[in-house]
mmCIF file of the N, C-alpha and C atoms, coordinates in Angstrom:
data_MODEL
# 
_entry.id   MODEL 
# 
loop_
_atom_site.group_PDB 
_atom_site.id 
_atom_site.type_symbol 
_atom_site.label_atom_id 
_atom_site.label_alt_id 
_atom_site.label_comp_id 
_atom_site.label_asym_id 
_atom_site.label_entity_id 
_atom_site.label_seq_id 
_atom_site.pdbx_PDB_ins_code 
_atom_site.Cartn_x 
_atom_site.Cartn_y 
_atom_site.Cartn_z 
_atom_site.occupancy 
_atom_site.B_iso_or_equiv 
_atom_site.pdbx_formal_charge 
_atom_site.auth_seq_id 
_atom_site.auth_comp_id 
_atom_site.auth_asym_id 
_atom_site.auth_atom_id 
_atom_site.pdbx_PDB_model_num 
ATOM 1   N N  . MET A 1 1  ? 9.247   18.113  -4.961 1.00 0.00 ? 1  MET A N  1 
ATOM 2   C CA . MET A 1 1  ? 9.618   17.150  -6.018 1.00 0.00 ? 1  MET A CA 1 
ATOM 3   C C  . MET A 1 1  ? 10.912  16.354  -5.965 1.00 0.00 ? 1  MET A C  1 
ATOM 4   N N  . GLN A 1 2  ? 11.940  17.352  -5.250 1.00 0.00 ? 2  GLN A N  1 
ATOM 5   C CA . GLN A 1 2  ? 13.460  16.609  -5.408 1.00 0.00 ? 2  GLN A CA 1 
ATOM 6   C C  . GLN A 1 2  ? 13.717  15.746  -4.286 1.00 0.00 ? 2  GLN A C  1 
ATOM 7   N N  . ARG A 1 3  ? 12.897  16.000  -3.160 1.00 0.00 ? 3  ARG A N  1 
ATOM 8   C CA . ARG A 1 3  ? 12.969  15.155  -2.212 1.00 0.00 ? 3  ARG A CA 1 
ATOM 9   C C  . ARG A 1 3  ? 12.987  13.696  -2.310 1.00 0.00 ? 3  ARG A C  1 
ATOM 10  N N  . TRP A 1 4  ? 11.631  13.642  -3.412 1.00 0.00 ? 4  TRP A N  1 
ATOM 11  C CA . TRP A 1 4  ? 11.032  12.150  -3.640 1.00 0.00 ? 4  TRP A CA 1 
ATOM 12  C C  . TRP A 1 4  ? 11.767  11.730  -4.931 1.00 0.00 ? 4  TRP A C  1 
ATOM 13  N N  . ALA A 1 5  ? 11.963  12.343  -5.989 1.00 0.00 ? 5  ALA A N  1 
ATOM 14  C CA . ALA A 1 5  ? 12.730  11.803  -7.038 1.00 0.00 ? 5  ALA A CA 1 
ATOM 15  C C  . ALA A 1 5  ? 14.149  11.132  -6.570 1.00 0.00 ? 5  ALA A C  1 
ATOM 16  N N  . ARG A 1 6  ? 14.154  9.677   -7.097 1.00 0.00 ? 6  ARG A N  1 
ATOM 17  C CA . ARG A 1 6  ? 15.298  9.241   -7.006 1.00 0.00 ? 6  ARG A CA 1 
ATOM 18  C C  . ARG A 1 6  ? 16.291  9.674   -7.740 1.00 0.00 ? 6  ARG A C  1 
ATOM 19  N N  . CYS A 1 7  ? 16.329  10.452  -8.707 1.00 0.00 ? 7  CYS A N  1 
ATOM 20  C CA . CYS A 1 7  ? 17.295  10.654  -9.585 1.00 0.00 ? 7  CYS A CA 1 
ATOM 21  C C  . CYS A 1 7  ? 18.069  11.939  -8.871 1.00 0.00 ? 7  CYS A C  1 
ATOM 22  N N  . TYR A 1 8  ? 17.206  12.540  -7.655 1.00 0.00 ? 8  TYR A N  1 
ATOM 23  C CA . TYR A 1 8  ? 18.059  13.589  -6.664 1.00 0.00 ? 8  TYR A CA 1 
ATOM 24  C C  . TYR A 1 8  ? 18.831  12.546  -5.742 1.00 0.00 ? 8  TYR A C  1 
ATOM 25  N N  . ARG A 1 9  ? 18.771  11.491  -5.525 1.00 0.00 ? 9  ARG A N  1 
ATOM 26  C CA . ARG A 1 9  ? 19.235  10.932  -4.352 1.00 0.00 ? 9  ARG A CA 1 
ATOM 27  C C  . ARG A 1 9  ? 20.562  10.442  -4.314 1.00 0.00 ? 9  ARG A C  1 
ATOM 28  N N  . ALA A 1 10 ? 21.088  10.897  -5.298 1.00 0.00 ? 10 ALA A N  1 
ATOM 29  C CA . ALA A 1 10 ? 22.639  10.350  -5.634 1.00 0.00 ? 10 ALA A CA 1 
ATOM 30  C C  . ALA A 1 10 ? 23.802  10.366  -4.591 1.00 0.00 ? 10 ALA A C  1 
ATOM 31  N N  . GLY A 1 11 ? 23.561  11.373  -3.756 1.00 0.00 ? 11 GLY A N  1 
ATOM 32  C CA . GLY A 1 11 ? 24.541  11.584  -2.498 1.00 0.00 ? 11 GLY A CA 1 
ATOM 33  C C  . GLY A 1 11 ? 24.155  10.699  -1.169 1.00 0.00 ? 11 GLY A C  1 
ATOM 34  N N  . LEU A 1 12 ? 22.646  10.196  -1.345 1.00 0.00 ? 12 LEU A N  1 
ATOM 35  C CA . LEU A 1 12 ? 22.313  9.599   -0.156 1.00 0.00 ? 12 LEU A CA 1 
ATOM 36  C C  . LEU A 1 12 ? 22.185  8.249   -0.218 1.00 0.00 ? 12 LEU A C  1 
ATOM 37  N N  . ASN A 1 13 ? 22.807  7.375   0.743  1.00 0.00 ? 13 ASN A N  1 
ATOM 38  C CA . ASN A 1 13 ? 23.028  5.541   0.670  1.00 0.00 ? 13 ASN A CA 1 
ATOM 39  C C  . ASN A 1 13 ? 21.558  5.281   1.126  1.00 0.00 ? 13 ASN A C  1 
ATOM 40  N N  . ILE A 1 14 ? 20.392  5.501   0.287  1.00 0.00 ? 14 ILE A N  1 
ATOM 41  C CA . ILE A 1 14 ? 19.294  4.648   0.493  1.00 0.00 ? 14 ILE A CA 1 
ATOM 42  C C  . ILE A 1 14 ? 19.198  3.736   -0.449 1.00 0.00 ? 14 ILE A C  1 
ATOM 43  N N  . ASN A 1 15 ? 18.835  2.358   0.005  1.00 0.00 ? 15 ASN A N  1 
ATOM 44  C CA . ASN A 1 15 ? 18.620  1.328   -1.055 1.00 0.00 ? 15 ASN A CA 1 
ATOM 45  C C  . ASN A 1 15 ? 17.408  0.644   -0.961 1.00 0.00 ? 15 ASN A C  1 
ATOM 46  N N  . VAL A 1 16 ? 16.312  1.380   -0.228 1.00 0.00 ? 16 VAL A N  1 
ATOM 47  C CA . VAL A 1 16 ? 14.879  0.960   0.233  1.00 0.00 ? 16 VAL A CA 1 
ATOM 48  C C  . VAL A 1 16 ? 14.044  1.397   -1.181 1.00 0.00 ? 16 VAL A C  1 
ATOM 49  N N  . HIS A 1 17 ? 13.541  0.150   -1.565 1.00 0.00 ? 17 HIS A N  1 
ATOM 50  C CA . HIS A 1 17 ? 12.626  0.413   -2.677 1.00 0.00 ? 17 HIS A CA 1 
ATOM 51  C C  . HIS A 1 17 ? 11.195  -0.149  -2.399 1.00 0.00 ? 17 HIS A C  1 
ATOM 52  N N  . THR A 1 18 ? 10.252  0.442   -2.274 1.00 0.00 ? 18 THR A N  1 
ATOM 53  C CA . THR A 1 18 ? 8.888   -0.303  -1.651 1.00 0.00 ? 18 THR A CA 1 
ATOM 54  C C  . THR A 1 18 ? 8.088   -0.340  -2.789 1.00 0.00 ? 18 THR A C  1 
ATOM 55  N N  . ASN A 1 19 ? 8.352   0.573   -3.791 1.00 0.00 ? 19 ASN A N  1 
ATOM 56  C CA . ASN A 1 19 ? 6.766   0.888   -4.554 1.00 0.00 ? 19 ASN A CA 1 
ATOM 57  C C  . ASN A 1 19 ? 6.262   -0.711  -5.394 1.00 0.00 ? 19 ASN A C  1 
ATOM 58  N N  . ASN A 1 20 ? 7.087   -1.684  -5.579 1.00 0.00 ? 20 ASN A N  1 
ATOM 59  C CA . ASN A 1 20 ? 6.802   -3.130  -5.941 1.00 0.00 ? 20 ASN A CA 1 
ATOM 60  C C  . ASN A 1 20 ? 5.900   -3.793  -4.940 1.00 0.00 ? 20 ASN A C  1 
ATOM 61  N N  . GLY A 1 21 ? 6.549   -3.716  -3.707 1.00 0.00 ? 21 GLY A N  1 
ATOM 62  C CA . GLY A 1 21 ? 6.035   -4.286  -2.695 1.00 0.00 ? 21 GLY A CA 1 
ATOM 63  C C  . GLY A 1 21 ? 4.728   -3.812  -2.096 1.00 0.00 ? 21 GLY A C  1 
ATOM 64  N N  . LEU A 1 22 ? 4.730   -2.376  -2.243 1.00 0.00 ? 22 LEU A N  1 
ATOM 65  C CA . LEU A 1 22 ? 3.574   -1.847  -1.843 1.00 0.00 ? 22 LEU A CA 1 
ATOM 66  C C  . LEU A 1 22 ? 2.628   -1.952  -2.936 1.00 0.00 ? 22 LEU A C  1 
ATOM 67  N N  . GLU A 1 23 ? 2.865   -1.687  -4.136 1.00 0.00 ? 23 GLU A N  1 
ATOM 68  C CA . GLU A 1 23 ? 2.036   -1.984  -5.375 1.00 0.00 ? 23 GLU A CA 1 
ATOM 69  C C  . GLU A 1 23 ? 1.203   -3.335  -5.006 1.00 0.00 ? 23 GLU A C  1 
ATOM 70  N N  . ARG A 1 24 ? 2.335   -4.693  -4.768 1.00 0.00 ? 24 ARG A N  1 
ATOM 71  C CA . ARG A 1 24 ? 1.292   -5.425  -4.578 1.00 0.00 ? 24 ARG A CA 1 
ATOM 72  C C  . ARG A 1 24 ? 0.542   -5.721  -3.460 1.00 0.00 ? 24 ARG A C  1 
ATOM 73  N N  . LEU A 1 25 ? 0.693   -5.084  -2.523 1.00 0.00 ? 25 LEU A N  1 
ATOM 74  C CA . LEU A 1 25 ? 0.104   -5.109  -0.909 1.00 0.00 ? 25 LEU A CA 1 
ATOM 75  C C  . LEU A 1 25 ? -1.337  -4.614  -1.519 1.00 0.00 ? 25 LEU A C  1 
ATOM 76  N N  . HIS A 1 26 ? -1.356  -3.323  -2.300 1.00 0.00 ? 26 HIS A N  1 
ATOM 77  C CA . HIS A 1 26 ? -2.491  -2.842  -2.585 1.00 0.00 ? 26 HIS A CA 1 
ATOM 78  C C  . HIS A 1 26 ? -3.346  -3.627  -3.913 1.00 0.00 ? 26 HIS A C  1 
ATOM 79  N N  . GLN A 1 27 ? -2.822  -4.057  -4.338 1.00 0.00 ? 27 GLN A N  1 
ATOM 80  C CA . GLN A 1 27 ? -3.486  -5.137  -5.335 1.00 0.00 ? 27 GLN A CA 1 
ATOM 81  C C  . GLN A 1 27 ? -4.325  -6.095  -4.767 1.00 0.00 ? 27 GLN A C  1 
ATOM 82  N N  . SER A 1 28 ? -3.341  -6.738  -3.837 1.00 0.00 ? 28 SER A N  1 
ATOM 83  C CA . SER A 1 28 ? -3.922  -7.927  -2.904 1.00 0.00 ? 28 SER A CA 1 
ATOM 84  C C  . SER A 1 28 ? -5.270  -7.272  -2.266 1.00 0.00 ? 28 SER A C  1 
ATOM 85  N N  . PHE A 1 29 ? -4.866  -6.322  -1.550 1.00 0.00 ? 29 PHE A N  1 
ATOM 86  C CA . PHE A 1 29 ? -6.348  -5.509  -0.783 1.00 0.00 ? 29 PHE A CA 1 
ATOM 87  C C  . PHE A 1 29 ? -7.376  -5.051  -1.634 1.00 0.00 ? 29 PHE A C  1 
ATOM 88  N N  . LYS A 1 30 ? -6.996  -4.863  -2.612 1.00 0.00 ? 30 LYS A N  1 
ATOM 89  C CA . LYS A 1 30 ? -8.432  -4.661  -3.508 1.00 0.00 ? 30 LYS A CA 1 
ATOM 90  C C  . LYS A 1 30 ? -8.837  -5.653  -4.117 1.00 0.00 ? 30 LYS A C  1 
ATOM 91  N N  . ARG A 1 31 ? -8.238  -6.763  -4.530 1.00 0.00 ? 31 ARG A N  1 
ATOM 92  C CA . ARG A 1 31 ? -8.920  -8.053  -4.981 1.00 0.00 ? 31 ARG A CA 1 
ATOM 93  C C  . ARG A 1 31 ? -9.316  -8.942  -4.156 1.00 0.00 ? 31 ARG A C  1 
ATOM 94  N N  . SER A 1 32 ? -9.220  -9.062  -2.808 1.00 0.00 ? 32 SER A N  1 
ATOM 95  C CA . SER A 1 32 ? -9.401  -9.933  -1.620 1.00 0.00 ? 32 SER A CA 1 
ATOM 96  C C  . SER A 1 32 ? -10.392 -9.310  -0.790 1.00 0.00 ? 32 SER A C  1 
ATOM 97  N N  . TYR A 1 33 ? -10.356 -8.051  -0.504 1.00 0.00 ? 33 TYR A N  1 
ATOM 98  C CA . TYR A 1 33 ? -11.082 -7.387  0.559  1.00 0.00 ? 33 TYR A CA 1 
ATOM 99  C C  . TYR A 1 33 ? -12.109 -6.288  0.045  1.00 0.00 ? 33 TYR A C  1 
ATOM 100 N N  . LEU A 1 34 ? -11.830 -5.787  -1.081 1.00 0.00 ? 34 LEU A N  1 
ATOM 101 C CA . LEU A 1 34 ? -13.048 -4.764  -1.814 1.00 0.00 ? 34 LEU A CA 1 
ATOM 102 C C  . LEU A 1 34 ? -13.600 -5.526  -2.962 1.00 0.00 ? 34 LEU A C  1 
ATOM 103 N N  . LYS A 1 35 ? -13.242 -6.888  -3.225 1.00 0.00 ? 35 LYS A N  1 
ATOM 104 C CA . LYS A 1 35 ? -13.903 -7.472  -4.422 1.00 0.00 ? 35 LYS A CA 1 
ATOM 105 C C  . LYS A 1 35 ? -13.799 -7.007  -5.401 1.00 0.00 ? 35 LYS A C  1 
ATOM 106 N N  . GLY A 1 36 ? -12.542 -6.327  -5.692 1.00 0.00 ? 36 GLY A N  1 
ATOM 107 C CA . GLY A 1 36 ? -12.042 -5.846  -7.070 1.00 0.00 ? 36 GLY A CA 1 
ATOM 108 C C  . GLY A 1 36 ? -12.914 -4.326  -7.255 1.00 0.00 ? 36 GLY A C  1 
ATOM 109 N N  . LYS A 1 37 ? -13.567 -3.966  -6.448 1.00 0.00 ? 37 LYS A N  1 
ATOM 110 C CA . LYS A 1 37 ? -14.208 -2.494  -6.726 1.00 0.00 ? 37 LYS A CA 1 
ATOM 111 C C  . LYS A 1 37 ? -12.982 -1.336  -6.802 1.00 0.00 ? 37 LYS A C  1 
ATOM 112 N N  . THR A 1 38 ? -13.132 -0.518  -7.643 1.00 0.00 ? 38 THR A N  1 
ATOM 113 C CA . THR A 1 38 ? -11.999 0.525   -7.757 1.00 0.00 ? 38 THR A CA 1 
ATOM 114 C C  . THR A 1 38 ? -12.434 1.671   -6.929 1.00 0.00 ? 38 THR A C  1 
ATOM 115 N N  . GLN A 1 39 ? -13.990 2.024   -6.901 1.00 0.00 ? 39 GLN A N  1 
ATOM 116 C CA . GLN A 1 39 ? -14.356 3.311   -6.348 1.00 0.00 ? 39 GLN A CA 1 
ATOM 117 C C  . GLN A 1 39 ? -15.256 2.972   -5.040 1.00 0.00 ? 39 GLN A C  1 
ATOM 118 N N  . ALA A 1 40 ? -14.740 2.280   -4.295 1.00 0.00 ? 40 ALA A N  1 
ATOM 119 C CA . ALA A 1 40 ? -15.307 1.961   -2.872 1.00 0.00 ? 40 ALA A CA 1 
ATOM 120 C C  . ALA A 1 40 ? -15.244 3.149   -2.158 1.00 0.00 ? 40 ALA A C  1 
ATOM 121 N N  . THR A 1 41 ? -16.183 3.335   -1.152 1.00 0.00 ? 41 THR A N  1 
ATOM 122 C CA . THR A 1 41 ? -16.233 4.780   -0.501 1.00 0.00 ? 41 THR A CA 1 
ATOM 123 C C  . THR A 1 41 ? -15.116 4.782   0.762  1.00 0.00 ? 41 THR A C  1 
ATOM 124 N N  . LEU A 1 42 ? -14.740 5.757   0.885  1.00 0.00 ? 42 LEU A N  1 
ATOM 125 C CA . LEU A 1 42 ? -13.743 6.036   2.171  1.00 0.00 ? 42 LEU A CA 1 
ATOM 126 C C  . LEU A 1 42 ? -13.809 4.986   3.248  1.00 0.00 ? 42 LEU A C  1 
ATOM 127 N N  . SER A 1 43 ? -15.122 5.214   3.466  1.00 0.00 ? 43 SER A N  1 
ATOM 128 C CA . SER A 1 43 ? -15.672 4.649   5.243  1.00 0.00 ? 43 SER A CA 1 
ATOM 129 C C  . SER A 1 43 ? -15.526 3.339   4.893  1.00 0.00 ? 43 SER A C  1 
ATOM 130 N N  . ARG A 1 44 ? -15.965 2.770   3.378  1.00 0.00 ? 44 ARG A N  1 
ATOM 131 C CA . ARG A 1 44 ? -15.815 1.250   3.315  1.00 0.00 ? 44 ARG A CA 1 
ATOM 132 C C  . ARG A 1 44 ? -14.344 0.689   3.323  1.00 0.00 ? 44 ARG A C  1 
ATOM 133 N N  . THR A 1 45 ? -13.601 1.467   2.571  1.00 0.00 ? 45 THR A N  1 
ATOM 134 C CA . THR A 1 45 ? -12.184 1.151   2.719  1.00 0.00 ? 45 THR A CA 1 
ATOM 135 C C  . THR A 1 45 ? -11.708 1.008   4.030  1.00 0.00 ? 45 THR A C  1 
ATOM 136 N N  . VAL A 1 46 ? -11.579 2.288   4.604  1.00 0.00 ? 46 VAL A N  1 
ATOM 137 C CA . VAL A 1 46 ? -11.168 2.182   6.099  1.00 0.00 ? 46 VAL A CA 1 
ATOM 138 C C  . VAL A 1 46 ? -11.536 1.040   6.902  1.00 0.00 ? 46 VAL A C  1 
ATOM 139 N N  . ASN A 1 47 ? -12.933 0.871   6.908  1.00 0.00 ? 47 ASN A N  1 
ATOM 140 C CA . ASN A 1 47 ? -13.296 -0.325  7.354  1.00 0.00 ? 47 ASN A CA 1 
ATOM 141 C C  . ASN A 1 47 ? -12.926 -1.587  7.087  1.00 0.00 ? 47 ASN A C  1 
ATOM 142 N N  . SER A 1 48 ? -12.659 -1.742  5.912  1.00 0.00 ? 48 SER A N  1 
ATOM 143 C CA . SER A 1 48 ? -11.837 -3.230  5.598  1.00 0.00 ? 48 SER A CA 1 
ATOM 144 C C  . SER A 1 48 ? -10.536 -3.210  5.885  1.00 0.00 ? 48 SER A C  1 
ATOM 145 N N  . LEU A 1 49 ? -10.205 -2.038  5.841  1.00 0.00 ? 49 LEU A N  1 
ATOM 146 C CA . LEU A 1 49 ? -8.642  -2.232  6.200  1.00 0.00 ? 49 LEU A CA 1 
ATOM 147 C C  . LEU A 1 49 ? -8.379  -2.483  7.866  1.00 0.00 ? 49 LEU A C  1 
ATOM 148 N N  . ILE A 1 50 ? -9.180  -1.782  8.515  1.00 0.00 ? 50 ILE A N  1 
ATOM 149 C CA . ILE A 1 50 ? -9.093  -2.050  10.027 1.00 0.00 ? 50 ILE A CA 1 
ATOM 150 C C  . ILE A 1 50 ? -9.868  -3.234  10.479 1.00 0.00 ? 50 ILE A C  1 
ATOM 151 N N  . GLU A 1 51 ? -11.097 -3.751  10.041 1.00 0.00 ? 51 GLU A N  1 
ATOM 152 C CA . GLU A 1 51 ? -11.472 -5.023  10.597 1.00 0.00 ? 51 GLU A CA 1 
ATOM 153 C C  . GLU A 1 51 ? -10.917 -6.252  9.923  1.00 0.00 ? 51 GLU A C  1 
ATOM 154 N N  . GLN A 1 52 ? -10.374 -6.240  8.498  1.00 0.00 ? 52 GLN A N  1 
ATOM 155 C CA . GLN A 1 52 ? -10.326 -7.297  7.949  1.00 0.00 ? 52 GLN A CA 1 
ATOM 156 C C  . GLN A 1 52 ? -8.710  -7.141  7.677  1.00 0.00 ? 52 GLN A C  1 
ATOM 157 N N  . PHE A 1 53 ? -8.010  -6.354  6.777  1.00 0.00 ? 53 PHE A N  1 
ATOM 158 C CA . PHE A 1 53 ? -6.846  -6.534  6.210  1.00 0.00 ? 53 PHE A CA 1 
ATOM 159 C C  . PHE A 1 53 ? -5.696  -6.487  7.149  1.00 0.00 ? 53 PHE A C  1 
ATOM 160 N N  . PHE A 1 54 ? -5.765  -5.594  8.060  1.00 0.00 ? 54 PHE A N  1 
ATOM 161 C CA . PHE A 1 54 ? -4.575  -5.597  8.830  1.00 0.00 ? 54 PHE A CA 1 
ATOM 162 C C  . PHE A 1 54 ? -4.585  -6.702  9.968  1.00 0.00 ? 54 PHE A C  1 
ATOM 163 N N  . PRO A 1 55 ? -6.016  -7.312  10.627 1.00 0.00 ? 55 PRO A N  1 
ATOM 164 C CA . PRO A 1 55 ? -5.699  -8.370  11.203 1.00 0.00 ? 55 PRO A CA 1 
ATOM 165 C C  . PRO A 1 55 ? -5.262  -9.511  10.383 1.00 0.00 ? 55 PRO A C  1 
ATOM 166 N N  . ASP A 1 56 ? -5.647  -9.849  9.337  1.00 0.00 ? 56 ASP A N  1 
ATOM 167 C CA . ASP A 1 56 ? -5.212  -10.807 8.601  1.00 0.00 ? 56 ASP A CA 1 
ATOM 168 C C  . ASP A 1 56 ? -3.547  -10.773 8.315  1.00 0.00 ? 56 ASP A C  1 
ATOM 169 N N  . LYS A 1 57 ? -3.065  -9.657  7.749  1.00 0.00 ? 57 LYS A N  1 
ATOM 170 C CA . LYS A 1 57 ? -1.735  -9.517  7.446  1.00 0.00 ? 57 LYS A CA 1 
ATOM 171 C C  . LYS A 1 57 ? -0.901  -9.517  8.419  1.00 0.00 ? 57 LYS A C  1 
ATOM 172 N N  . TYR A 1 58 ? -1.269  -8.825  9.745  1.00 0.00 ? 58 TYR A N  1 
ATOM 173 C CA . TYR A 1 58 ? -0.430  -8.763  10.617 1.00 0.00 ? 58 TYR A CA 1 
ATOM 174 C C  . TYR A 1 58 ? -0.581  -9.397  11.987 1.00 0.00 ? 58 TYR A C  1 
ATOM 175 N N  . ARG A 1 59 ? -1.197  -10.864 11.888 1.00 0.00 ? 59 ARG A N  1 
ATOM 176 C CA . ARG A 1 59 ? -1.498  -11.737 12.878 1.00 0.00 ? 59 ARG A CA 1 
ATOM 177 C C  . ARG A 1 59 ? 0.032   -12.232 13.750 1.00 0.00 ? 59 ARG A C  1 
ATOM 178 N N  . ARG A 1 60 ? 0.204   -12.321 14.825 1.00 0.00 ? 60 ARG A N  1 
ATOM 179 C CA . ARG A 1 60 ? 1.286   -12.844 15.703 1.00 0.00 ? 60 ARG A CA 1 
ATOM 180 C C  . ARG A 1 60 ? 1.190   -14.066 15.848 1.00 0.00 ? 60 ARG A C  1 
# 
């Protein structure tokens, strides 16, 4: 736990805060690709990630 808790990182110069961005991405995925279903199966979730979400978010 000490490796991950922010209060123990005082000596490190780490200014990366991804929680809000990650949570927003997660909400976007659930609303748009899982149609708001909170208890989707693992196979449906992975399938949606690979075939829809990643291609849409990371197009070049």
